[in-house]
Backbone as JSON Lines, residues from 0, in Angstrom:
{"i":0,"aa":"M","n":[108.99,39.49,109.63],"ca":[108.39,40.78,109.8],"c":[107.69,41.23,108.37]}
{"i":1,"aa":"D","n":[106.68,41.73,108.44],"ca":[106.12,42.46,107.34],"c":[105.9,43.93,107.37]}
{"i":2,"aa":"W","n":[105.88,44.85,106.57],"ca":[105.61,46.15,106.84],"c":[105.41,46.89,105.5]}
{"i":3,"aa":"M","n":[104.94,47.89,105.5],"ca":[104.55,48.79,104.41],"c":[104.6,50.26,105.16]}
{"i":4,"aa":"I","n":[105.34,51.02,103.8],"ca":[105.39,52.4,103.89],"c":[104.24,53.4,103.33]}
{"i":5,"aa":"S","n":[103.78,53.99,103.96],"ca":[102.58,54.79,103.37],"c":[102.55,56.31,103.96]}
{"i":6,"aa":"Q","n":[102.21,57.09,103.03],"ca":[102.12,58.58,103.41],"c":[101.13,59.03,104.4]}
{"i":7,"aa":"K","n":[100.04,57.94,104.56],"ca":[98.94,58.31,105.28],"c":[98.45,57.09,106.07]}
{"i":8,"aa":"M","n":[97.71,57.12,106.97],"ca":[97.18,55.76,107.73],"c":[95.66,56.1,107.88]}
{"i":9,"aa":"N","n":[95.13,54.92,107.32],"ca":[93.59,55.12,107.37],"c":[92.91,53.59,107.17]}
{"i":10,"aa":"A","n":[91.98,53.58,107.04],"ca":[91.42,52.33,106.89],"c":[91.63,51.76,105.66]}
{"i":11,"aa":"E","n":[91.63,52.22,104.76],"ca":[92.15,51.87,103.39],"c":[93.21,51.38,103.23]}
{"i":12,"aa":"Q","n":[94.42,52.32,103.78],"ca":[95.59,51.78,103.81],"c":[95.92,50.5,104.91]}
{"i":13,"aa":"M","n":[95.31,50.7,105.55],"ca":[95.28,49.24,106.93],"c":[94.83,48.13,106.31]}
{"i":14,"aa":"T","n":[93.53,48.2,105.31],"ca":[93.14,47.32,104.69],"c":[94.17,46.72,103.69]}
{"i":15,"aa":"L","n":[94.78,47.53,103.05],"ca":[95.92,46.84,102.12],"c":[97.0,46.45,102.62]}
{"i":16,"aa":"F","n":[97.2,46.84,103.91],"ca":[98.45,46.27,104.36],"c":[98.26,44.83,105.19]}
{"i":17,"aa":"L","n":[96.74,44.68,105.79],"ca":[96.06,43.46,106.0],"c":[96.13,42.27,104.84]}
{"i":18,"aa":"S","n":[95.79,42.84,103.49],"ca":[95.69,42.02,102.57],"c":[97.49,41.45,102.18]}
{"i":19,"aa":"Q","n":[97.98,42.51,102.36],"ca":[99.36,42.23,101.99],"c":[100.17,41.2,102.9]}
{"i":20,"aa":"V","n":[99.98,41.58,104.46],"ca":[100.32,40.28,105.23],"c":[99.62,39.13,105.1]}
{"i":21,"aa":"S","n":[98.4,38.98,104.47],"ca":[97.76,37.73,104.4],"c":[98.3,36.87,103.12]}
{"i":22,"aa":"A","n":[98.36,37.8,102.07],"ca":[99.12,36.98,100.88],"c":[100.3,36.62,101.23]}
{"i":23,"aa":"A","n":[100.99,36.99,101.97],"ca":[102.45,36.71,101.99],"c":[102.65,35.5,103.03]}
{"i":24,"aa":"H","n":[101.34,35.29,103.96],"ca":[101.49,34.08,104.56],"c":[100.29,33.53,104.66]}
{"i":25,"aa":"P","n":[99.85,32.71,103.34],"ca":[98.39,32.14,103.03],"c":[98.21,31.0,104.01]}
{"i":26,"aa":"E","n":[99.2,30.51,104.55],"ca":[98.9,29.09,105.1],"c":[98.89,29.44,106.8]}
{"i":27,"aa":"D","n":[99.06,30.82,107.2],"ca":[99.49,30.68,108.45],"c":[98.17,31.49,108.92]}
{"i":28,"aa":"F","n":[97.83,31.53,110.41],"ca":[96.81,32.14,111.38],"c":[97.75,32.97,111.95]}
{"i":29,"aa":"I","n":[97.24,34.2,111.74],"ca":[98.03,35.63,112.28],"c":[97.22,36.04,113.24]}
{"i":30,"aa":"V","n":[98.12,36.72,114.3],"ca":[97.38,37.11,115.66],"c":[98.13,38.53,115.68]}
{"i":31,"aa":"M","n":[97.42,39.75,115.34],"ca":[98.02,40.81,115.13],"c":[98.0,41.91,116.3]}
{"i":32,"aa":"V","n":[98.71,42.24,117.22],"ca":[98.69,43.01,118.28],"c":[98.43,44.53,117.78]}
{"i":33,"aa":"L","n":[97.19,45.11,118.34],"ca":[96.99,46.37,117.89],"c":[97.02,47.41,119.14]}
{"i":34,"aa":"D","n":[97.34,48.49,118.81],"ca":[97.28,49.46,119.77],"c":[95.95,50.42,119.59]}
{"i":35,"aa":"G","n":[95.05,50.01,119.03],"ca":[93.71,50.92,119.25],"c":[93.57,52.26,118.28]}
{"i":36,"aa":"A","n":[94.63,52.46,117.33],"ca":[94.68,53.43,116.56],"c":[93.06,53.69,115.88]}
{"i":37,"aa":"S","n":[92.78,54.63,115.43],"ca":[91.43,54.73,114.71],"c":[91.58,53.86,113.35]}
{"i":38,"aa":"S","n":[92.74,53.54,112.67],"ca":[92.63,52.83,111.7],"c":[92.44,51.28,112.01]}
{"i":39,"aa":"H","n":[92.87,51.0,112.96],"ca":[92.59,49.68,113.53],"c":[91.27,49.13,113.8]}
{"i":40,"aa":"K","n":[90.41,50.25,114.08],"ca":[89.11,49.66,114.31],"c":[88.02,50.78,113.5]}
{"i":41,"aa":"A","n":[88.18,50.79,112.36],"ca":[87.56,51.56,111.65],"c":[86.47,50.87,110.9]}
{"i":42,"aa":"K","n":[85.12,51.06,110.92],"ca":[84.17,50.36,110.5],"c":[84.32,49.78,109.14]}
{"i":43,"aa":"D","n":[84.86,50.55,108.25],"ca":[85.14,49.84,107.02],"c":[86.65,49.12,106.77]}
{"i":44,"aa":"L","n":[87.01,49.19,107.72],"ca":[88.44,47.92,107.58],"c":[88.04,46.47,107.58]}
{"i":45,"aa":"R","n":[88.71,46.02,106.28],"ca":[88.38,44.78,105.98],"c":[89.55,43.84,106.54]}
{"i":46,"aa":"R","n":[89.43,42.9,107.1],"ca":[90.33,41.94,107.93],"c":[90.07,40.61,107.26]}
{"i":47,"aa":"P","n":[91.58,40.22,106.33],"ca":[91.44,38.67,106.08],"c":[91.25,37.65,107.05]}
{"i":48,"aa":"D","n":[90.57,36.8,106.46],"ca":[90.15,35.53,107.44],"c":[91.24,35.0,108.02]}
{"i":49,"aa":"N","n":[92.49,34.99,107.72],"ca":[93.51,34.24,108.36],"c":[94.41,35.18,109.81]}
{"i":50,"aa":"I","n":[93.82,36.6,109.69],"ca":[94.03,37.39,110.53],"c":[92.89,37.77,111.56]}
{"i":51,"aa":"R","n":[93.51,37.83,112.93],"ca":[92.64,38.25,113.95],"c":[93.49,39.15,114.84]}
{"i":52,"aa":"F","n":[92.73,39.86,115.41],"ca":[93.24,41.25,116.18],"c":[93.27,41.08,117.74]}
{"i":53,"aa":"L","n":[94.54,41.57,118.23],"ca":[94.39,41.49,119.62],"c":[94.48,43.01,120.18]}
{"i":54,"aa":"A","n":[93.55,43.45,121.05],"ca":[93.85,44.81,120.93],"c":[94.42,45.22,122.31]}
{"i":55,"aa":"L","n":[95.51,45.98,122.63],"ca":[96.04,46.32,123.69],"c":[95.08,47.15,124.39]}
{"i":56,"aa":"P","n":[95.04,47.15,125.65],"ca":[94.31,47.81,126.81],"c":[94.64,49.62,126.55]}
{"i":57,"aa":"P","n":[93.92,50.41,126.47],"ca":[94.49,52.17,126.39],"c":[95.45,51.99,127.45]}
{"i":58,"aa":"M","n":[96.37,52.93,127.14],"ca":[97.51,53.33,127.71],"c":[97.42,54.71,128.0]}
{"i":59,"aa":"P","n":[98.17,55.23,129.53],"ca":[98.07,56.31,129.73],"c":[98.69,57.42,128.85]}
{"i":60,"aa":"L","n":[98.7,58.59,128.47],"ca":[99.49,59.26,127.55],"c":[100.96,59.88,128.16]}
{"i":61,"aa":"N","n":[100.79,59.66,129.41],"ca":[102.19,59.88,130.07],"c":[103.22,58.77,130.58]}
{"i":62,"aa":"L","n":[102.96,57.84,129.74],"ca":[103.66,56.64,130.14],"c":[105.11,56.88,129.77]}
{"i":63,"aa":"T","n":[105.93,56.15,130.84],"ca":[107.38,56.4,130.72],"c":[108.02,55.25,131.22]}
{"i":64,"aa":"P","n":[109.2,54.72,130.77],"ca":[109.88,53.54,131.15],"c":[109.94,53.44,132.65]}
{"i":65,"aa":"R","n":[109.97,54.4,133.3],"ca":[109.87,54.47,134.86],"c":[108.3,54.11,135.61]}
{"i":66,"aa":"S","n":[107.36,54.4,134.62],"ca":[106.09,54.2,135.32],"c":[105.76,52.85,134.76]}
{"i":67,"aa":"I","n":[106.28,52.17,133.63],"ca":[105.89,50.76,133.43],"c":[106.66,49.99,134.37]}
{"i":68,"aa":"C","n":[107.82,50.15,134.92],"ca":[108.77,49.45,135.67],"c":[107.97,49.43,137.25]}
{"i":69,"aa":"G","n":[107.37,50.3,137.24],"ca":[106.87,50.75,138.71],"c":[107.48,51.22,139.93]}
{"i":70,"aa":"M","n":[108.62,51.42,139.18],"ca":[109.8,52.25,140.18],"c":[111.02,52.84,139.48]}
{"i":71,"aa":"S","n":[111.62,53.61,140.01],"ca":[112.75,54.26,139.12],"c":[113.91,53.27,139.24]}
{"i":72,"aa":"F","n":[114.86,53.81,138.48],"ca":[116.08,52.82,137.98],"c":[116.74,53.13,139.22]}
{"i":73,"aa":"E","n":[116.89,54.1,140.03],"ca":[117.77,54.38,141.13],"c":[117.16,53.29,142.27]}
{"i":74,"aa":"K","n":[115.82,53.12,142.46],"ca":[115.42,52.38,143.59],"c":[115.87,50.71,143.07]}
{"i":75,"aa":"R","n":[115.5,50.58,142.07],"ca":[115.62,49.08,141.55],"c":[117.13,48.68,141.75]}
{"i":76,"aa":"N","n":[118.39,49.53,141.16],"ca":[119.76,49.26,141.28],"c":[119.88,49.21,142.96]}
{"i":77,"aa":"S","n":[119.23,50.07,143.55],"ca":[119.81,50.03,145.04],"c":[119.38,48.49,145.71]}
{"i":78,"aa":"R","n":[118.61,47.86,145.21],"ca":[118.05,46.65,145.66],"c":[118.83,45.68,145.36]}
{"i":79,"aa":"T","n":[119.63,46.01,143.99],"ca":[120.41,44.78,143.72],"c":[121.94,45.07,143.87]}
{"i":80,"aa":"G","n":[121.87,46.35,144.57],"ca":[123.55,46.55,145.1],"c":[124.4,47.18,144.11]}
{"i":81,"aa":"S","n":[123.85,47.46,143.24],"ca":[124.5,48.06,141.67],"c":[124.77,49.48,142.1]}
{"i":82,"aa":"S","n":[125.93,50.02,141.72],"ca":[126.2,51.41,141.79],"c":[125.81,52.25,140.95]}
{"i":83,"aa":"T","n":[125.34,51.7,139.53],"ca":[124.89,52.49,138.87],"c":[123.31,53.17,138.86]}
{"i":84,"aa":"T","n":[123.44,54.37,138.75],"ca":[122.06,55.02,138.73],"c":[121.36,55.46,137.6]}
{"i":85,"aa":"S","n":[121.84,55.15,136.53],"ca":[121.11,55.26,135.25],"c":[120.76,53.9,134.89]}
{"i":86,"aa":"P","n":[119.93,54.33,133.4],"ca":[119.79,52.81,132.72],"c":[120.63,52.93,131.99]}
{"i":87,"aa":"P","n":[121.05,51.68,131.28],"ca":[122.39,51.43,130.75],"c":[122.11,51.85,128.95]}
């Protein structure tokens, strides 16, 4: 796992992070999953040759665990016969 702490996130910092990841894994081909933040798609972002991006589709702002599952925990637990009505 690669990470970097920065006081701001912009294309310059994202480029620095990508360079750090590329240098740490020079023999690897890296597919990085990104959420579409502005620093991930800035025009002046420089991507090393051994890194490719996979962008997630836009997600609604009101996304919750229940909406991801498509049903409430109560409904799911009633199907399995569980008496628990809240997530573990």
